[in-house]
Each structure stands twice: as C-alpha cells, then as structure tokens.
TORPAKOL-413331 format. One record per residue (C-alpha): x, y, z; residue number from 1; residue in three letters. Coordinates in steps of 0.1 Angstrom, whole numbers. Each point is the difference from the previous one (the first is absolute). Layout:
% TORPAKOL-413331
REC      x      y      z    k    r
REC      X      Y      Z  NUM  ala
...
This chain:
% TORPAKOL-413331
REC      x      y      z    k    r
REC   -353   1448    541    1  met
REC    -11    -27    -26    2  gly
REC      7    -28    -19    3  lys
REC     37    -15     -1    4  val
REC     14      9    -31    5  arg
REC     36     -3      8    6  asn
REC     20    -16     21    7  val
REC     31     19     16    8  leu
REC     20    -31     15    9  phe
REC     29     13     23   10  ile
REC     26    -16     14   11  met
REC     30      8     23   12  cys
REC     33    -23      3   13  asp
REC      5    -15     32   14  gln
REC    -22     19     20   15  leu
REC     -9    -13     33   16  arg
REC    -34     -2     12   17  ala
REC      8     22     28   18  asp
REC     11     28    -14   19  his
REC    -25     24     -5   20  leu
REC    -20     23     22   21  ser
REC    -34    -12     -7   22  cys
REC     14    -38     10   23  ala
REC     15     16     37   24  gly
REC     33     12     -8   25  his
REC      2     27     25   26  pro
REC     26     22    -18   27  thr
REC     -3     -4    -38   28  leu
REC    -28     18    -11   29  lys
REC    -12    -13    -34   30  thr
REC    -27     25     -4   31  pro
REC    -13     -5    -38   32  ser
REC      5    -40      4   33  ile
REC    -24      7     35   34  asp
REC    -26     20    -24   35  ser
REC      0    -30    -24   36  leu
REC     -8    -22     33   37  ala
REC    -25     23     10   38  arg
REC    -17     -1    -39   39  arg
REC     -5    -33     -2   40  gly
REC     13    -37     26   41  val
REC     34     -7     19   42  leu
REC      9    -37      0   43  phe
REC     21     -4     27   44  pro
REC      2    -40     -8   45  gln
REC     14      4    -29   46  ala
REC     31    -26    -13   47  tyr
REC     19     -9    -28   48  val
REC      3    -31    -16   49  gln
REC     36     -3      3   50  ser
REC     26     28     19   51  gly
REC     23      5    -30   52  val
REC    -11     27    -29   53  cys
REC     -1    -24    -27   54  gly
REC    -22    -28      8   55  pro
REC    -21     25     18   56  ser
REC     -3     22    -25   57  arg
REC    -13    -30    -32   58  met
REC    -24    -10     29   59  ser
REC    -17     35      4   60  tyr
REC      5      4    -38   61  tyr
REC    -15    -35    -13   62  thr
REC    -23    -10     34   63  gly
REC     17    -29      9   64  arg
REC     19    -18     20   65  tyr
REC     34     -3     -1   66  val
REC      3    -39      0   67  phe
REC    -28     14    -33   68  ser
REC     23     24    -19   69  his
REC     30    -18      8   70  gly
REC     21     29     -4   71  ala
REC     13     -7     38   72  thr
REC     23     26      3   73  trp
REC     19     29    -16   74  asn
REC     24    -14    -25   75  arg
REC    -34    -21    -15   76  val
REC    -16     12    -28   77  pro
REC    -38      0     -1   78  leu
REC    -14    -34    -26   79  ser
REC    -14     15    -35   80  val
REC    -31    -20     11   81  arg
REC     -5     20     30   82  glu
REC    -28     26     -5   83  arg
REC      4     35     17   84  thr
REC    -20     31      8   85  ile
REC      6     11    -35   86  gly
REC    -12    -30    -12   87  asp
REC    -30      0     15   88  tyr
REC     -7     39     -7   89  leu
REC     14     11    -34   90  arg
REC    -29    -20    -16   91  pro
REC    -29     21     25   92  ala
REC     14     34    -17   93  gly
REC     28      7     24   94  leu
REC     38     18     -7   95  arg
REC     16    -21     26   96  val
REC     30     20     13   97  ala
REC     29     -1     21   98  leu
REC     16     28     13   99  ala
REC     32    -17     20  100  gly
REC     12    -34     11  101  lys
REC    -19    -34     -5  102  thr
REC     28    -27      6  103  his
REC    -11    -12    -33  104  val
REC     25    -21    -17  105  leu
REC     -8    -13    -37  106  pro
REC     -6    -40     -4  107  asp
REC     29      2    -31  108  thr
REC     -2    -40     -4  109  glu
REC    -36      2      0  110  gly
REC     -4     27    -28  111  leu
REC     27    -14    -21  112  glu
REC    -18    -39      4  113  arg
REC    -35     16    -13  114  tyr
REC     17     18    -25  115  gly
REC     -9     35     10  116  ile
REC     32     24    -15  117  glu
REC     14     22     23  118  gly
REC     -7     35    -21  119  gly
REC    -35     -1     -2  120  ser
REC    -27     19     19  121  ala
REC    -13    -35     17  122  leu
REC     32    -10     11  123  ala
REC      9     38     15  124  ala
REC    -34     -6     23  125  leu
REC      9    -35      7  126  met
REC     35      7     14  127  arg
REC    -18     30     20  128  ala
REC    -25    -23     22  129  gly
REC    -24     10    -29  130  arg
REC      3     39     13  131  phe
REC      8     29    -24  132  glu
REC     29     11     17  133  glu
REC      2     42      2  134  leu
REC     28     -2     20  135  asp
REC     18    -31     12  136  arg
REC     16      5     32  137  tyr
REC     12    -27     26  138  asp
REC     24     18     19  139  gly
REC     25    -26     12  140  his
REC     28     12    -30  141  ser
REC      3     29    -22  142  pro
REC    -29      4    -22  143  pro
REC      8    -13    -36  144  gly
REC    -19      8    -31  145  glu
REC    -34    -11     11  146  glu
REC      0     36     21  147  ser
REC      1     34     -4  148  gly
REC     16     10     32  149  tyr
REC     35     -3     -9  150  ala
REC     -8     24    -29  151  ala
REC    -20     21     20  152  tyr
REC     26      2     25  153  leu
REC     20     12    -20  154  arg
REC    -14     26    -18  155  ala
REC     -3     13     38  156  gln
REC     36      4      1  157  gly
REC      9    -32     16  158  tyr
REC     31     -9    -25  159  asn
REC      6    -26      8  160  ser
REC      6    -42    -21  161  asp
REC    -24    -11     31  162  asp
REC    -21     29     16  163  pro
REC    -14    -26     20  164  trp
REC     30     -6     18  165  ser
REC     19     27     -1  166  asp
REC    -29     22     12  167  tyr
REC    -35    -23     11  168  val
REC     15    -19     23  169  ile
REC     34     18     12  170  ser
REC      5     30     21  171  ala
REC     31     24      9  172  asp
REC     21    -20     25  173  gly
REC     12     22     27  174  pro
REC     33      0    -17  175  asp
REC    -15     10    -28  176  gly
REC      4    -29    -17  177  gln
REC    -32    -17    -18  178  pro
REC    -16    -23     24  179  ala
REC    -18    -26    -11  180  ser
REC    -35    -12     16  181  gly
REC     10    -37    -10  182  trp
REC     12      3     31  183  his
REC    -27      5     32  184  met
REC     21     20     19  185  arg
REC      1     29    -25  186  asn
REC    -38      3      1  187  val
REC     -3     22     27  188  his
REC     15     28    -31  189  leu
REC    -24     17    -24  190  pro
REC      5    -16    -34  191  ala
REC     18     23    -24  192  arg
REC    -30      0    -27  193  val
REC    -26     29     13  194  ala
REC    -36    -13     12  195  glu
REC    -16     14    -31  196  glu
REC     25    -21    -24  197  his
REC     -7    -33     26  198  ser
REC    -12    -36    -10  199  glu
REC    -32      6     13  200  thr
REC     -6     36    -11  201  ala
REC      7    -13    -36  202  tyr
REC    -24    -25      0  203  met
REC    -31     17     15  204  thr
REC      6     21    -34  205  arg
REC      1    -26    -15  206  glu
REC    -38    -10     11  207  ala
REC    -13     31     -1  208  met
REC      6     14    -38  209  arg
REC    -13    -37     -7  210  phe
REC    -30     11     20  211  val
REC     -4     30    -19  212  glu
REC      7    -17    -29  213  asp
REC    -30    -21     -3  214  met
REC    -21     24      7  215  gly
REC    -39    -22      2  216  asp
REC     15    -35    -16  217  arg
REC      1    -28     21  218  pro
REC     30     -8     18  219  trp
REC     21    -25     25  220  phe
REC     33     16     11  221  leu
REC     23    -17     18  222  his
REC     26     25     26  223  leu
REC     25    -20     11  224  ser
REC     22     20     25  225  tyr
REC     31    -16      3  226  val
REC      6     18     36  227  lys
REC      5     -5     32  228  pro
REC     17    -29    -13  229  his
REC     39      1      6  230  trp
REC     24     18    -13  231  pro
REC    -17     24     29  232  tyr
REC     12     28    -12  233  met
REC    -23     31      7  234  ala
REC      7     35    -15  235  pro
REC     -5     32     23  236  ala
REC    -19      4     18  237  pro
REC    -16    -32      3  238  tyr
REC     35    -15     12  239  his
REC     -1     18     33  240  ala
REC    -40      1      8  241  met
REC      7    -25     28  242  tyr
REC     25    -17     25  243  gly
REC      3    -30     14  244  ala
REC    -26      9     29  245  asp
REC    -24      7    -24  246  asp
REC      2    -38    -12  247  ala
REC    -21    -32     12  248  leu
REC     16    -17     27  249  pro
REC     25    -31    -11  250  leu
REC    -25    -31     -2  251  asn
REC     32    -26      9  252  arg
REC      9    -17     34  253  asp
REC     36    -18     13  254  glu
REC    -22    -32      3  255  ser
REC     -8     -5    -40  256  glu
REC     35     -9     -4  257  trp
REC     -2    -34     22  258  lys
REC    -13    -31    -17  259  asp
REC     -2     20    -35  260  gln
REC    -18    -18    -31  261  his
REC     29     -8    -26  262  pro
REC    -13     25    -29  263  val
REC     -5     23     21  264  leu
REC     35      0     15  265  ala
REC      9     -3    -32  266  ala
REC    -15     35     -6  267  tyr
REC     13     18     30  268  arg
REC     33     -7    -12  269  arg
REC     -5     15    -39  270  his
REC     12     33      0  271  glu
REC    -27     28      0  272  glu
REC     -9    -23     32  273  ser
REC     34      5     18  274  val
REC      3     37     -6  275  ser
REC    -38      5     14  276  phe
REC     14    -21     31  277  gln
REC     27     29     10  278  arg
REC    -17     24     23  279  pro
REC      6     31    -20  280  glu
REC    -23    -12    -30  281  ala
REC    -32     -1      8  282  pro
REC     -3     34     13  283  gly
REC     25     16    -33  284  leu
REC    -21    -19    -27  285  val
REC    -37      3     14  286  arg
REC     -1     37      1  287  pro
REC      9     -1    -39  288  ala
REC    -26    -25     -4  289  tyr
REC    -26     21     11  290  met
REC     11     33    -18  291  gly
REC     -2    -20    -29  292  leu
REC    -36    -11      7  293  ile
REC     -9     32     11  294  lys
REC     11     14    -33  295  gln
REC    -20    -28    -15  296  leu
REC    -31     19     20  297  asp
REC      8     35    -12  298  asp
REC     -4    -13    -38  299  trp
REC    -31    -20      4  300  leu
REC    -13     30     10  301  gly
REC      4     21    -29  302  arg
REC     -9    -33    -21  303  leu
REC    -36      2     18  304  phe
REC     -6     36     -7  305  ala
REC      7      0    -32  306  gln
REC    -22    -31     -4  307  leu
REC    -23     17     20  308  glu
REC      2     30    -22  309  lys
REC     -6    -21    -29  310  leu
REC    -31    -18     10  311  gly
REC     16    -29      7  312  arg
REC     -5    -10     32  313  leu
REC    -36     -8     -9  314  asp
REC      6    -28    -28  315  asp
REC     35    -16     19  316  thr
REC      5    -32     21  317  leu
REC     32     12     14  318  ile
REC     15    -29     16  319  leu
REC     36     10     24  320  phe
REC     20    -28     12  321  thr
REC     37    -15      1  322  ala
REC     17    -31    -16  323  asp
REC     15     -9     35  324  his
REC     20     16     38  325  gly
REC     28      5     10  326  asp
REC     15    -14     32  327  phe
REC     23     33      6  328  leu
REC     19    -22     29  329  gly
REC    -32    -16     17  330  asp
REC      9    -42      6  331  his
REC     36     14     -6  332  trp
REC     -9     -2    -39  333  leu
REC      4     26    -26  334  gly
REC    -22     -5    -33  335  glu
REC    -28    -16     -5  336  lys
REC    -12    -42     -8  337  glu
REC     -1    -12     36  338  met
REC    -38     -5      9  339  phe
REC     -2     26     29  340  tyr
REC    -25     29     -2  341  glu
REC     22     20     -9  342  glu
REC      8    -11    -31  343  ala
REC    -35    -17    -15  344  leu
REC    -24     25     21  345  arg
REC     -9     31    -29  346  val
REC    -15     32      5  347  pro
REC    -32     -7    -24  348  phe
REC    -26     26     -5  349  ile
REC    -30      1    -29  350  val
REC    -23     26     -9  351  cys
REC    -28     -8    -18  352  asp
REC    -17     37    -18  353  pro
REC    -30    -29     -4  354  asp
REC    -31     18     24  355  pro
REC     -5    -32      6  356  ala
REC     33      5     28  357  ala
REC    -13     26     12  358  asp
REC    -11    -17     33  359  ala
REC     36    -15      1  360  thr
REC     16     31      0  361  arg
REC     34      9     21  362  gly
REC     -9    -34     19  363  thr
REC     23    -23      8  364  val
REC     -3    -39     -4  365  asp
REC     25    -27     16  366  arg
REC    -11    -29    -23  367  arg
REC     27    -22    -15  368  phe
REC     10     20    -31  369  val
REC     28    -19    -28  370  glu
REC     17     17    -35  371  ala
REC    -15    -19    -21  372  val
REC    -31     16     12  373  asp
REC      7     34    -23  374  val
REC     -7    -21    -34  375  val
REC    -39    -13      7  376  pro
REC     -6     33     14  377  thr
REC      7     18    -30  378  cys
REC    -14    -23    -20  379  leu
REC    -33     -1     17  380  ala
REC     -2     38      6  381  ala
REC      5      8    -36  382  leu
REC    -29    -26     -6  383  gly
REC     24    -21    -15  384  gln
REC      1    -41     -4  385  pro
REC     13    -16     35  386  ser
REC     20    -29    -19  387  tyr
REC     -7    -22     28  388  asp
REC     22    -27    -12  389  his
REC     32     18      2  390  leu
REC     -3     33     22  391  val
REC      5    -18     38  392  glu
REC    -10     33     22  393  gly
REC    -26     12      4  394  arg
REC    -21     36     -4  395  ser
REC     -1     22     24  396  leu
REC    -29     21     -9  397  leu
REC    -26    -18     21  398  pro
REC     23     15     31  399  leu
REC     -3     34    -16  400  leu
REC    -36     -2     -9  401  arg
REC    -13    -12     28  402  gly
REC    -15    -36    -21  403  gly
REC     -8    -30     15  404  ala
REC     32    -19     10  405  val
REC    -12    -37     13  406  glu
REC     39    -10      9  407  thr
REC     37     19     -5  408  trp
REC     32    -17      0  409  arg
REC     11    -12     39  410  asp
REC     38      2    -12  411  ala
REC     26     12    -24  412  val
REC     28    -20    -19  413  phe
REC     34      8     -7  414  ser
REC     28    -15    -16  415  glu
REC     38      5     -4  416  leu
REC     28    -15    -24  417  asp
REC     38      5     16  418  tyr
REC     16    -15    -34  419  ser
REC     20     31    -10  420  phe
REC      7     11     33  421  arg
REC     37     -6     25  422  glu
REC    -22    -16     27  423  ala
REC     -6    -30    -28  424  arg
REC     42     -5      3  425  gln
REC      7      8     38  426  met
REC    -28    -35      0  427  leu
REC     14    -16    -28  428  gly
REC    -33     -2    -15  429  arg
REC     -8    -10    -42  430  lys
REC    -17     28    -18  431  pro
REC    -33    -20      0  432  gln
REC      1    -14     36  433  asp
REC     -6     39      9  434  cys
REC    -39      7      9  435  arg
REC    -19     12     30  436  ala
REC    -42      5      0  437  met
REC    -15     19     33  438  met
REC    -38     -1      4  439  val
REC     -9     28     30  440  arg
REC    -37     -2     16  441  thr
REC     -9     24     26  442  glu
REC     17    -14     28  443  arg
REC     27    -18    -14  444  trp
REC     27     -5    -26  445  lys
REC     17    -33    -17  446  tyr
REC     30     -3    -20  447  val
REC      4    -29    -15  448  trp
REC     35     -3    -17  449  trp
REC     15    -27    -24  450  gln
REC     20    -25     15  451  asp
REC      5     22     34  452  phe
REC    -21      7     30  453  arg
REC    -31     22      1  454  pro
REC     -4     33     16  455  met
REC    -29     10     20  456  leu
REC    -15     31     20  457  phe
REC    -25      6     22  458  asp
REC    -18     34    -12  459  leu
REC    -21      0     29  460  ala
REC     30      1     32  461  asn
REC     29      8    -19  462  asp
REC    -11     30    -27  463  pro
REC     34      6     -4  464  arg
REC     11    -33    -16  465  glu
REC     26     -2     27  466  leu
REC     -2    -36     10  467  arg
REC      0    -27    -28  468  asp
REC    -21    -32      7  469  leu
REC     14    -22    -26  470  gly
REC     13    -24     18  471  ala
REC    -18      2     34  472  asp
REC    -13    -33      8  473  pro
REC    -35     18     22  474  ala
REC     -9     11    -41  475  his
REC      0    -27    -18  476  ala
REC    -34     -5     -5  477  ala
REC     -1     38    -13  478  val
REC     24     -5    -26  479  arg
REC    -17    -34    -14  480  gly
REC    -31     21     -1  481  glu
REC     18     27    -22  482  met
REC     17    -20    -18  483  glu
REC    -30    -16    -15  484  glu
REC    -14     35     -6  485  arg
REC     27      6    -18  486  leu
REC     -3    -31    -20  487  gly
REC    -35      3     -3  488  ala
REC      5     39    -15  489  trp
REC     27    -18    -26  490  leu
REC    -26    -23    -13  491  lys
REC    -15     26     -9  492  gly
REC     17     16    -22  493  arg
REC    -17      9    -35  494  lys
REC     25    -20    -27  495  thr
REC    -29     -4    -27  496  arg
REC      9     29    -20  497  val
REC     -4     -6    -33  498  thr
REC    -42      5     -2  499  val
REC    -22     12     28  500  asp
REC    -32    -13     22  501  asp
REC    -23      6    -31  502  ala
REC     20    -20    -28  503  tyr
REC      1    -29     24  504  val
REC    -36      1     12  505  ala
REC    -11     -2    -39  506  ala
REC     20    -32     -3  507  arg
REC    -10    -13     23  508  thr
REC    -11    -40     -8  509  ala
REC     -7      8    -31  510  ser
REC     19    -26    -20  511  his
REC    -32    -14    -16  512  lys
REC     -8     29    -16  513  lys
REC     30     -2    -23  514  his
REC     -9    -35     -4  515  gly
REC     26    -23     28  516  ile
REC    -20    -29     19  517  phe
REC     29     -9     20  518  phe
REC    -14    -29     28  519  gly
REC    -36     -3    -13  520  val
REC    -15    -38      0  521  trp
C-alpha cells in the first residue's frame, strides 16, 4: 500500500445501510463490498444531507449542506457559483470523470448571465457538474445522447427505438405480453435484457475501461450506479435469488396511523406509499431489490480484481456509499424523503491505501459521518488545500489514520424541500412554504417543519422510530434544546464564498496602509 494518487468514489442509488452482509443482513451476502470493509473502515452511522437524490448528491459533490448550495430538489439546478470536486481536483492535475448518474442539472440561466457560450468546453463541464462524462446515465428514463447505453443495446441485438423500456425494465409476462417494471407487481419476473448487457454490467465495464486506459496517470472516477433504485427489475438469475423469507422484517406498526404528522400523513397517501401498504407488496419487491444489490456486489468484485491486477489498490482511495435509502414499505411508506433511518442512514466505507491507515483496517467506527465529508476527505488525502471558507464537511483522514481528534461532531443534519411533491397540494401549501430540517444526536431525532408542529423520536427507547413525541408535553424541554441545536447549526453556515480566510486576514485593520484615516482625533 502507498500514498493516495487516485480516488474511486462509488455511489449506489437508493441503497439502504442495512442491506449489506458486513452491516449485518442475515441472508443478503455481499462479499466484494465486505472485502472493501476489511481493507478499510466501515462507518455505520453515516447520514445524507437530504433523502432526495439531487440535493443529497450536490452535498456529496460540493461538501456543503443543502441550505448552503441551494439545489433543494431534483429539478433545481446547482448554481454555477458552487464549486464541486471537479473544480478542486482538476487544477491539481487529476482527470475527474463520471461513469453513471449524477442528477446534475445545468444552471442555464446562470451560464447565460455570465456569457458562457453553450458550445464551449467550459460550458459542457459546468453543465455536467465539472465531471468529464465518460457515460452519463441517470436511469429514470430512456438514455439520451449523453449515454452510449442505448446504442450498445441495439448493437447487442435489442432492436427497438427504446430498448431500455422494452428490454431493460421489461419482462415477458405470463400471457406472453411485455410486463413493465414500472409496475411493481411485475418485478418478480426476470428482465428481458441479458445480465451481461444490464445497466450494472455496462457501467462497471465503462469504469474498468477508464482505469485501464489511464495507466499511471492520476484520476478521480465517480462510478455512480443507478441501482438498486426503481424500476426494481433485475435480470436473471438475480431476479430469483431471494424470496420474501429472506427479506428483513417490516418496520411498521398500526400505531403509526394514530395522530400522524400532517406532512407524513400526506406522504402516506402518495401512490408509491399506497402500493407498498398492500400486504403482498414488500414480499414481492424486497427480494428483487436484494437481487439488484447482489448483482452490484458481483460486478464490484470484478472491478476490485482489476484494480488489484493493475496495482491500483496500492494508490487509490476508495469510497463506497449511497445517495439515500429506501423505505420499501417501512413506516407505511414507499420511496425515501421522510427523515427516518431507513431513508437517511447510508452505507459508508472508506479504504485508504496509505500505510498510516493500517491500524484501522477492518474496523468499525461508530462516530457520525455525513455526505459533506467526502470532498474534504479527498482533498486531504491528495494533499490539496482544504478550502475551509467553502467546505462544510470534515476530513475523515484523522479517523482513518488514527490521528488525534480532540472533538468530533455529536449530531448530523438533513433537509427536505417537498414543494415539488403531491403532498404540497394535498396540504394546500405554497412552494416557498415546504421546508423541513432534521438534527439527530445519539439519542434524539428532531425534525422542524415549516408552519407545522415538529417531530421527535427517542432513539434510545424507540430505535424503530414508531412513536413520535413531537406533540408530547412531557418532552417540551427536549424539543426546545433540539430547536436550539438546529438554530446554532444554521448560524454556522458558510456564506462568505468569494474570498477565503487568508484573504480576510491579510486585509484586516489595514485601512491606514491605504491612506484611509477615518476616526482619527
């Protein structure tokens, strides 16, 4: 093992923290991901800054909380003023590339305002979040020109104007007619695409090709899988590897329907939640979800074997995580977004090749980690400036390399803007009135809702989060303390973004040097 020269940042979409064997899943075996945990550190208390793909990913890419970067939902572009990991590492000589999904939307208005021409190389980079797109594939709709996947499928004989819809997320129904994976009732069937031509296989090969082509040149690769996100359609044999008895027990209780929080009640009326409330739904969908994870693990095994063969395990920092989790019927919900553990706690493994990290290999560190920690960790590992005036996360290197850490965070924070969701209409809210923020400590989880009562969970006595104490008079003092924690965090956001602290320090009380003598008697 040696010094860090490259970074491999692996992200799965909608992967729950409890769906890995190294995290304790009793039946889903993930030996490749487990091997990464044995070579690195597993952080079981890692949290995302939003339970929504877009804002969560923008926090991963910028190192800044949602309140600071402003891309509050999937359809909200990241401002051109915001710096991403590409802005930080490209000047250092690394090739910063993407294979897969980012959810980055171009700030078209900002580009036009700054006069950045649409056809320029700079505009292309800024539209892509400063990633060089080897293959951009977000996986929610048929791939466009940004991805070569559709053309690849046609070259393999999948003759269709839309091979993604007709083969990748479609099955042969019992009546011989195509059965769409958009309908969760069909996800127990095998996808019509062969496993070796599936999304996970294709994108892994793209990553492997990049690593081999780079040789000894330094790189940062964001390998961002679209699975196990819906549509939950797995190719054979992964569609049938697991059954309902292999899935984790449902975490929901009839008592949760009593005295519901208004926003939560609205979310439970969303179509995906109603579908997962069907008695048969979790037992049908969860095995397919597990199969998609197993396929990911198998292909990661191939990638890790290639890295070892090329000697890249000796100089590559590897981070493995997810943008959020998935309820899969827990708490009577589908999708994610709400502030329960199933949505906000994510798998998080870091493998540092530096010999200084040898003492922590194979350990489990239960200190709180956040998505915003990825950027400062990469910068520190590569010996780059920390950009403390912008980056709001903390480098994990002291935790990985056994360095002295006087204090570490004792809380994590997450946010939600539900203005784009049907819940807003159900509640009669305006788009600007749909904000929520969470602070979670070791014992308490507190959620502030704009113009609604808060939510509060006692995680020591109610780890499954089945009893909301947000209106309990006996816990008014706790709610007050947690509200203060949230307020203090908000006051600490980094809003002076155009100059760093060194710039300020060099100019402090320097007016007389410039011939300015105000206030002199």
